[in-house]
C-alpha positions as CSV (number, residue, x, y, z in Angstrom):
1,M,13.7,-37.7,-1.9
2,N,16.8,-37.8,0.4
3,A,19.2,-40.7,0.3
4,L,17.8,-42.4,3.5
5,S,14.2,-42.2,2.1
6,K,15.4,-43.7,-1.2
7,I,17.2,-46.6,0.6
8,N,14.0,-47.2,2.6
9,A,11.9,-47.2,-0.5
10,I,14.2,-49.6,-2.2
11,L,14.0,-52.0,0.8
12,V,10.2,-51.7,0.8
13,L,10.0,-52.5,-2.9
14,A,12.5,-55.4,-2.5
15,L,10.4,-56.8,0.3
16,S,7.2,-56.3,-1.6
17,V,8.6,-58.1,-4.7
18,A,10.1,-60.8,-2.5
19,S,6.7,-61.4,-0.9
20,M,5.1,-61.4,-4.4
21,Q,7.7,-64.0,-5.5
22,T,6.9,-66.1,-2.5
23,F,3.2,-65.8,-3.3
24,A,4.0,-66.6,-7.0
25,D,5.9,-69.7,-6.0
26,R,2.9,-71.0,-3.9
27,G,0.4,-70.1,-6.7
28,E,2.7,-71.6,-9.4
29,Q,2.9,-68.2,-11.1
30,K,5.9,-69.3,-13.0
31,Q,6.6,-71.3,-16.1
32,V,9.7,-73.6,-16.5
33,F,11.7,-73.9,-19.7
34,G,14.4,-76.4,-19.1
35,D,17.0,-74.7,-16.9
36,Y,15.1,-71.3,-16.8
37,E,12.1,-70.2,-14.8
38,V,10.0,-67.2,-15.8
39,H,8.2,-65.8,-12.7
40,Y,5.3,-63.4,-13.1
41,I,2.8,-61.5,-11.1
42,G,0.0,-59.1,-12.0
43,L,-1.9,-56.9,-9.6
44,N,-3.5,-53.6,-9.2
45,S,-0.7,-50.9,-8.9
46,S,-2.5,-49.4,-5.9
47,F,-1.3,-52.4,-3.9
48,L,2.3,-51.3,-4.2
49,P,3.6,-49.5,-1.2
50,E,3.7,-45.7,-1.9
51,E,7.4,-45.4,-1.1
52,A,8.4,-48.2,-3.4
53,A,6.2,-47.0,-6.2
54,E,7.7,-43.5,-5.9
55,A,11.3,-44.7,-5.7
56,Y,10.9,-46.7,-8.9
57,D,8.6,-44.2,-10.7
58,I,5.7,-46.6,-10.8
59,P,2.3,-44.9,-10.9
60,R,-0.3,-46.1,-8.5
61,S,-4.0,-46.1,-9.5
62,R,-7.1,-48.1,-9.0
63,S,-7.3,-48.7,-12.8
64,L,-3.7,-49.3,-13.5
65,A,-2.3,-52.9,-13.7
66,Y,1.2,-53.7,-12.6
67,L,3.2,-56.6,-14.1
68,S,6.5,-57.9,-12.7
69,I,8.5,-60.5,-14.5
70,S,11.7,-62.2,-13.4
71,V,13.9,-64.8,-15.1
72,L,16.0,-67.3,-13.2
73,K,18.6,-69.7,-14.4
74,T,18.4,-73.0,-12.4
75,A,21.0,-75.7,-12.0
76,K,20.9,-78.8,-9.9
77,D,21.8,-78.3,-6.2
78,T,22.2,-74.5,-6.6
79,V,20.2,-71.5,-5.8
80,P,18.4,-70.1,-8.9
81,T,20.3,-67.1,-10.3
82,P,18.5,-64.0,-11.7
83,V,19.4,-63.2,-15.4
84,T,18.7,-60.3,-17.7
85,A,16.5,-60.9,-20.6
86,E,14.8,-59.3,-23.6
87,L,11.0,-59.1,-23.1
88,T,8.2,-58.2,-25.5
89,G,4.6,-58.6,-24.7
90,T,1.0,-58.0,-25.6
91,I,-2.2,-57.9,-23.6
92,K,-5.6,-58.8,-25.1
93,N,-9.0,-58.5,-23.5
94,L,-11.8,-61.0,-24.0
95,I,-13.2,-59.3,-27.1
96,G,-9.8,-59.4,-28.8
97,Q,-8.6,-55.8,-28.4
98,S,-4.8,-56.0,-28.2
99,R,-2.1,-53.7,-27.0
100,T,1.7,-53.9,-26.8
101,I,3.2,-53.6,-23.3
102,D,6.7,-52.2,-22.7
103,F,8.9,-53.3,-19.9
104,R,11.4,-51.4,-17.8
105,E,14.3,-53.3,-16.2
106,I,15.0,-52.8,-12.5
107,K,18.4,-54.2,-11.4
108,E,19.3,-54.7,-7.8
109,T,22.2,-56.5,-6.2
110,N,20.7,-60.0,-6.3
111,A,17.7,-59.5,-8.5
112,V,16.5,-58.3,-11.9
113,Y,12.9,-57.4,-12.5
114,Y,11.0,-56.3,-15.6
115,V,8.0,-54.1,-14.8
116,S,5.2,-52.7,-16.8
117,T,1.9,-50.9,-16.2
118,F,-1.2,-50.6,-18.2
119,R,-4.8,-49.3,-17.8
120,F,-7.5,-51.9,-17.4
121,D,-11.3,-51.9,-17.3
122,K,-13.0,-52.9,-14.0
123,N,-12.9,-56.7,-13.4
124,E,-11.6,-57.4,-16.9
125,I,-9.7,-60.6,-17.8
126,Y,-6.6,-60.1,-19.9
127,R,-4.6,-62.6,-21.9
128,I,-0.9,-61.8,-21.5
129,D,1.5,-63.1,-24.1
130,L,5.3,-62.6,-23.5
131,D,8.3,-63.5,-25.5
132,V,11.3,-63.9,-23.2
133,T,14.8,-64.3,-24.4
134,P,17.4,-64.7,-21.6
135,E,20.7,-63.0,-22.1
136,G,23.4,-65.3,-23.6
137,T,20.9,-67.6,-25.3
138,S,19.0,-67.5,-28.6
139,R,16.1,-69.4,-27.1
140,T,12.9,-67.5,-26.8
141,F,10.2,-68.7,-24.3
142,D,6.6,-68.1,-25.1
143,V,4.9,-67.3,-21.7
144,K,1.1,-67.0,-21.8
145,F,-1.2,-66.5,-18.9
146,S,-4.6,-64.9,-18.1
147,Q,-5.2,-62.5,-15.3
148,K,-8.2,-60.8,-13.9
149,F,-7.6,-57.3,-12.6
150,Y,-9.9,-55.7,-10.0
151,Q,-10.3,-52.0,-9.2
152,E,-9.9,-51.5,-5.5
């Protein structure tokens, strides 16, 4: 991939993630812990633009889920600031089968994302449990949500 293609792919992913963040804000796909917000979104990885997925080495597949997590530090009358964090997580289906999920950090100029992918069964609901520890603090936030993934 040449430099211009890589830049275009980065811009596409940034716009994709930004639009996901906007959707997440409207859908309240965040949890607030005092002066920190943990934003999350889960979707089928085939929804990611091909260029962005390629630039960040994210596989696209009808049966592969994509998770994106970001942590923001908030303060009164200021714009929330992205922060790095330690993340661990598990997913569990409705019959209790559990798997560990590993996250990879993606750092950009004004953003930090943690992404992961995992295989899922058609129309399965998963319980996602995350432990999130923002850098510079000993506080760990327990983020739990359920997500249904569809094969498209």
